[in-house]
C-alpha positions as CSV (number, residue, x, y, z in Angstrom):
1,M,0.4,4.7,-4.9
2,M,0.2,2.9,-1.5
3,Y,-2.2,-0.1,-0.7
4,G,-1.0,-1.8,2.5
5,V,2.5,-2.6,3.8
6,P,4.5,-4.6,1.9
7,L,5.3,-8.0,3.3
8,K,8.9,-10.2,2.8
9,R,7.1,-13.0,1.2
10,M,6.8,-15.2,-1.8
11,E,6.5,-12.2,-4.1
12,W,5.3,-15.6,-7.1
13,L,2.2,-15.3,-5.2
14,E,1.1,-11.8,-6.2
15,L,1.5,-12.5,-9.7
16,S,-1.2,-14.6,-10.2
17,P,-3.7,-12.1,-11.1
18,F,-0.8,-10.7,-13.9
19,I,-1.1,-14.6,-15.3
20,E,-4.8,-14.1,-16.3
21,H,-4.6,-10.5,-17.4
22,Y,-1.7,-10.7,-19.9
23,N,-3.4,-13.9,-20.8
24,Y,-6.8,-12.6,-21.2
25,T,-4.7,-9.3,-23.1
26,Y,-2.9,-11.3,-25.2
27,N,-4.9,-14.7,-26.1
28,T,-2.3,-16.7,-24.4
29,D,-2.5,-19.6,-21.9
30,F,0.2,-19.2,-19.6
31,H,0.1,-21.6,-16.4
32,I,2.7,-21.1,-13.3
33,T,4.7,-24.2,-13.7
34,E,8.2,-23.2,-11.4
35,P,6.7,-21.2,-8.1
36,G,9.4,-19.4,-6.3
37,I,12.3,-20.5,-8.8
38,D,14.4,-17.6,-6.7
39,L,13.7,-19.4,-3.2
40,K,14.5,-23.5,-4.5
41,D,17.5,-22.8,-6.2
42,S,20.3,-20.3,-3.8
43,S,23.5,-21.3,-6.2
44,R,22.2,-18.4,-8.4
45,K,19.9,-15.7,-8.9
46,H,16.7,-16.5,-10.6
47,P,13.5,-14.9,-11.3
48,E,9.9,-15.1,-8.8
49,L,8.7,-17.5,-11.2
50,L,8.3,-19.1,-14.6
51,A,5.1,-19.8,-16.0
52,V,4.6,-21.8,-19.8
53,D,1.9,-20.9,-22.3
54,K,-0.4,-24.6,-22.7
55,K,-1.5,-23.8,-26.6
56,S,2.2,-22.6,-28.1
57,G,4.4,-24.3,-25.6
58,Q,6.0,-21.2,-24.8
59,R,8.2,-20.0,-21.3
60,M,7.8,-17.0,-19.5
61,V,9.6,-15.6,-16.8
62,I,8.3,-12.6,-14.8
63,E,10.7,-10.6,-11.8
64,K,8.8,-8.6,-9.3
65,K,10.4,-5.2,-7.9
66,T,8.7,-2.9,-5.4
67,I,10.2,1.0,-5.1
68,V,9.1,2.5,-1.9
69,V,9.2,6.3,-1.6
70,P,10.4,8.1,0.7
71,K,12.7,5.4,1.4
72,D,11.7,5.1,5.3
73,Y,7.8,5.1,4.8
74,V,7.6,1.8,5.2
75,G,8.4,2.1,9.0
76,F,6.6,5.3,9.2
77,A,3.4,3.2,7.8
78,S,4.1,0.5,9.9
79,N,3.7,2.4,13.3
80,N,0.5,4.4,12.1
81,Q,-0.8,0.4,11.6
82,L,0.4,-0.3,14.7
83,F,-1.4,2.7,16.5
84,T,-4.6,1.4,14.6
85,D,-4.4,-1.4,15.7
86,E,-4.1,-0.8,19.1
87,M,-7.4,2.2,18.7
88,V,-9.1,-1.0,17.2
89,F,-8.1,-2.7,20.4
90,Q,-9.1,-0.2,23.2
91,L,-12.5,0.7,21.4
92,R,-13.6,-3.1,20.9
93,Q,-12.2,-3.3,24.7
94,K,-14.3,-0.1,26.2
95,I,-16.8,0.9,24.1
96,P,-17.7,-2.6,22.0
97,G,-21.4,-0.7,21.2
98,L,-19.6,2.7,19.5
99,F,-16.8,0.4,17.8
100,Q,-19.5,-1.3,15.9
101,S,-21.8,1.7,14.8
102,E,-20.8,2.0,10.9
103,G,-19.2,5.6,9.9
104,N,-17.0,6.6,12.8
105,V,-13.3,8.4,12.2
106,L,-10.6,8.9,14.0
107,V,-8.8,11.9,12.6
108,V,-4.9,12.3,13.6
109,S,-3.0,15.7,13.0
110,S,0.1,15.0,14.3
111,P,2.7,12.7,14.6
112,I,3.1,9.7,16.5
113,P,5.9,8.4,18.5
114,R,7.8,5.2,17.1
115,D,7.2,3.6,20.3
116,K,5.5,0.5,21.1
117,K,4.6,1.0,24.9
118,L,4.1,5.1,24.3
119,I,1.6,4.3,21.2
120,A,-0.5,2.0,24.0
121,A,-0.9,4.6,26.1
122,Y,-1.6,7.3,23.4
123,A,-4.3,5.2,22.1
124,E,-5.7,4.2,25.6
125,S,-5.5,7.9,26.4
126,I,-7.7,8.8,23.2
127,V,-10.2,5.9,23.8
128,D,-10.5,7.0,27.8
129,Q,-11.4,10.7,26.5
130,I,-14.0,9.6,24.1
131,L,-15.6,7.3,26.7
132,E,-16.1,10.1,29.2
133,R,-16.9,12.4,26.3
134,F,-20.1,9.5,25.7
135,K,-20.5,9.0,29.5
136,Q,-22.0,13.0,29.7
137,I,-23.9,12.5,26.4
138,V,-25.9,9.4,27.9
139,A,-26.5,11.5,31.4
140,G,-28.0,13.9,29.4
141,S,-25.1,16.5,28.9
142,K,-26.2,18.7,25.8
143,F,-24.5,17.8,22.5
144,T,-23.2,20.1,20.3
145,P,-21.1,19.1,17.6
146,N,-17.3,20.5,17.3
147,E,-16.5,22.9,13.5
148,D,-15.1,19.9,12.0
149,N,-18.4,18.3,12.7
150,S,-16.6,15.9,15.1
151,T,-18.0,14.0,18.5
152,V,-14.7,14.9,20.5
153,S,-11.7,16.4,20.2
154,S,-8.6,17.0,21.9
155,E,-4.8,17.9,21.5
156,L,-3.6,15.5,24.2
157,P,-1.8,13.2,23.3
158,V,-1.6,14.1,20.4
159,K,-4.2,16.8,18.1
160,W,-7.3,13.6,17.2
161,A,-11.1,14.6,16.5
162,F,-13.2,11.4,16.4
163,G,-17.0,11.4,14.9
164,K,-18.7,10.1,12.1
165,K,-17.6,10.7,8.5
166,R,-19.4,14.0,6.8
167,I,-22.3,12.9,4.6
168,D,-20.1,13.7,1.6
169,E,-17.5,11.6,2.3
170,D,-19.9,8.8,3.0
171,T,-19.2,5.9,0.3
172,G,-22.1,3.6,2.2
173,S,-19.3,1.5,3.4
174,T,-20.1,-0.9,6.3
175,Q,-16.6,-0.8,7.9
176,P,-17.0,0.2,11.0
177,F,-14.1,2.4,12.1
178,S,-10.9,3.6,10.7
179,V,-8.4,6.2,11.7
180,Q,-7.2,9.1,9.0
181,F,-4.0,10.8,9.6
182,V,-3.8,14.3,8.2
183,G,-1.7,17.5,8.2
184,G,1.3,18.6,10.3
185,T,4.3,15.7,9.7
186,Y,2.0,14.1,7.1
187,D,1.9,16.8,4.8
188,R,5.6,16.2,4.5
189,F,5.3,13.7,1.6
190,R,4.7,15.9,-1.1
191,T,7.1,14.4,-4.3
192,T,10.5,16.3,-3.7
193,A,13.2,16.4,-6.7
194,S,15.5,13.9,-4.6
195,D,12.1,11.9,-5.0
196,V,12.5,11.5,-8.7
197,Q,15.7,10.7,-8.6
198,Y,15.1,8.6,-6.2
199,V,13.0,7.2,-8.6
200,Q,15.3,6.7,-11.7
201,D,17.6,5.5,-9.7
202,E,15.7,2.6,-8.7
203,V,14.3,2.0,-11.6
204,K,17.5,2.1,-13.3
205,K,19.1,-0.2,-10.1
206,R,15.9,-2.6,-10.5
207,I,16.2,-3.2,-14.2
208,E,20.1,-4.3,-13.5
209,E,19.3,-6.6,-11.1
210,A,16.5,-8.0,-13.5
211,N,18.9,-8.7,-16.1
212,K,21.1,-11.0,-13.9
213,K,18.3,-13.1,-13.1
214,F,17.2,-13.7,-16.3
215,E,21.0,-15.0,-16.9
216,G,19.9,-18.5,-18.7
217,Y,16.5,-17.9,-19.7
218,E,17.2,-16.5,-23.0
219,D,14.4,-19.0,-24.4
220,C,11.9,-17.3,-22.3
221,I,9.8,-14.1,-22.6
222,K,11.4,-12.1,-19.7
223,L,9.1,-9.5,-17.8
224,L,10.0,-7.3,-14.9
225,M,7.2,-6.2,-12.9
226,F,6.8,-2.8,-10.7
227,S,5.2,-2.2,-8.0
228,C,5.2,1.1,-5.7
229,Y,4.8,1.8,-2.0
230,S,4.4,5.4,-1.8
231,P,1.8,8.3,-0.4
232,Y,2.4,10.1,-3.7
233,V,-0.3,10.0,-6.2
234,D,2.0,10.6,-8.9
235,T,5.0,8.0,-8.0
236,D,3.7,5.5,-11.0
237,R,4.1,8.5,-13.3
238,H,7.7,9.1,-12.2
239,I,8.0,5.3,-12.4
240,Q,7.2,5.3,-16.1
241,E,8.5,8.3,-17.0
242,A,12.0,6.5,-15.6
243,V,11.9,3.7,-17.8
244,S,10.9,5.8,-20.8
245,V,14.2,7.2,-20.9
246,I,16.0,4.3,-20.4
247,P,17.5,3.2,-24.6
248,D,18.0,-0.5,-23.5
249,Y,16.5,-2.8,-21.0
250,G,18.9,-5.6,-21.9
251,R,17.6,-9.1,-21.7
252,V,14.5,-7.9,-20.7
253,D,11.8,-7.7,-22.9
254,G,9.0,-5.6,-21.2
255,I,8.4,-3.9,-18.1
256,W,4.7,-3.2,-16.6
257,L,3.4,-1.5,-14.0
258,E,0.5,-2.8,-11.1
259,A,-0.9,-0.5,-9.6
260,P,-4.1,0.0,-7.7
261,E,-7.6,1.4,-9.0
262,W,-9.0,2.7,-6.0
263,L,-12.9,1.9,-5.6
264,D,-13.9,4.3,-2.9
265,D,-12.3,6.0,0.3
266,D,-12.3,3.3,2.5
267,D,-9.1,1.3,0.7
268,H,-11.6,-1.0,-1.6
269,Y,-9.4,-1.4,-4.7
270,E,-8.4,-3.8,-7.6
271,M,-5.5,-3.9,-9.0
272,S,-4.5,-3.1,-12.7
273,Y,-1.5,-3.5,-15.0
274,R,-0.2,-1.4,-17.9
275,V,3.0,-2.1,-20.2
276,L,5.8,0.6,-19.6
277,G,8.1,-0.6,-22.2
278,E,8.5,-3.3,-24.3
279,R,11.8,-3.9,-26.6
């Protein structure tokens, strides 16, 4: 399950909540003592961080690996985010009152081009059409909602519809505006046999990589954390299944999965952690 476009950054920063979870679960008192070891020493491979339990003196190292499924999804999602950002900019510039009102949603049902200039042009065209429609309403034109409950819709430059969220979909969030990408090309992101095989191969590969990073840390608890970035709702399960069939983790003492627990339909979530395997 996806939650934001993954960025190249210091992953140890994202592991602090897991340390808290681990301490609560196992009644330990681990604190990060050496963050970003892999960034400090380029002479050999290292895990993300080293932590020490203040109660026992036990040391623990953690390596984090993110699996993206399908492989091209980061570029796809980044493209959609660029379009969303451009829509927000155009709405703020041209229809600020409408942008600030709650519950507005733009539903896009056909693919967005991977071209920054075209993305800006598409967003401007859509906002201009929305603006023209609202000028007509203000001028006294009779307004009848479309079948999909949208205020205005078109198939140019892409198929889209703009309006209020349906009442049964409204979670009470104060989020003023959102973009949803549905149907058409977006429905192609369904789990296939090749995707499942790809996850299995990635899990095996990442465990092998973690083993190399754990060399020299024999006195430590050695944990591997998986996270996934995917539109598939079952990617977490496929990672768990891939881990379950691996007979030997090598140096890895435990494998965990980081996954979001969704609180509502507006991308609000809390991170959860669960054990996939221990040796």
